[in-house]
Steps between C-alpha positions, in 0.01 A plus 500: 500500500553388149864400418638375163819285534724423214747223459713335236746757413870438475805504277480332161710498187378652180272259323400347819154482662337595840155473641365770733217441728280736685241425781266726678419460862251677727259550211137414534424584138626362174701736285355561148849570365854434598810595338878527509709814467872541502746778569856498378772721657451865390178423320133541573286217606326342202219247434630161395180304489143487636219245512132533581293246686361397163845428375558795269858594489707802410879508446751761450651489135841423650389172657243367249582145395729451784303551822175345594266618791248268648270478796524230750228274621525640845328832540702814436819331360683591194806366320742634241689249300799668349685334220790605272606746752723795396719730702245781437253294708709572807277683737298477828175338410183610693163332529204732464124471555241774471216497760208316341257780555716808515734401217842673484370765746611243754759250389712259679868435448743242613856585623656374192734215392831564326572334169852527373586373153878467427638519149 
């Protein structure tokens, strides 16, 4: 059974930084793409950033220039470096990976890690 496990969330002051990590276990294949989503209280889940196995990246406009997504050397790991954090970045952050053959018809999610940015 494939599981995605996030870590690295916490409480940080505005202007600070955090680095989120996500590692997949139980997978016999390599994900072509991995990404980070977030959901703030009372809001819908939104894409934060994604990255392909070839290194192509995509960012939400709200985080461009502040967040950086990267793949780890270990198979099926992904990181999110978050700098210049703002209170609006407060949310539960979820790791996501679509099935390499089925795409988003079968996608995997972590349980989320809470990021709280205080003003």
